[in-house]
C-alpha angles and dihedrals in degrees: 000000000000093000088061089055092049090056091058120061092214088065094059129091143171118243111205117208142157094217146336129224134228129185119251132187138034122334112273094026103049117151131206119261115191119215119205137169116248114249095007117098087187122028134172138248118201109241145176126220140187143165115268122202089216102040107018115228111011134173143194129203117235116242133208138179110290127253122235093266091060097037095093088060106034144349093231134049140181118278095254116200132210114221092255088057097058095088095049090047094049100038108014127109123273088257089056089057092051089058089061091056092049098045121085118234107233113271092214091062094056121092122191118207111189116201136187090236110124115240106245131174102187129110092254093061095111095246111153122236132206144121115313118224119199133170110242132209087250086072100247137097110258131186105244102194138262114282139153115206121185111258117050137257113188112221122211114267093240091051097040095095091058098041144049139226113268124204127194 
């Protein structure tokens, strides 16, 4: 289903975020480690979106193999985009999108911020909920549904009212 969306620019979107979280540590006592991009208070994850009969507009962030900076936490990571890559992500060919999954986001741009917060996946975890706004390949802002996934993407304070936490 998602590959069909990737083939069509109107099925692509940008997911703005200030960080995403990954669990670290031994099973049963994992803690949250935030991942941010150096020098960018808000950065972008390449995504795909569609209308769902059950949920309305929904989206998914594209994933790629991790870089060396993320490897201690996970073997995959979001497809993070530099500002000059927004246009190719939103309007490029399908082959252009495949390049993003094969390229490695620069290790020196990744900052890891370990915390003592326990990694929790339950509904009472304190994650905020709200409408998600994403920029779509059609060139307009579209509401992309209200979802709570299970891992934690921290949304910028000034965007928080219009967005939700997203967990992978």
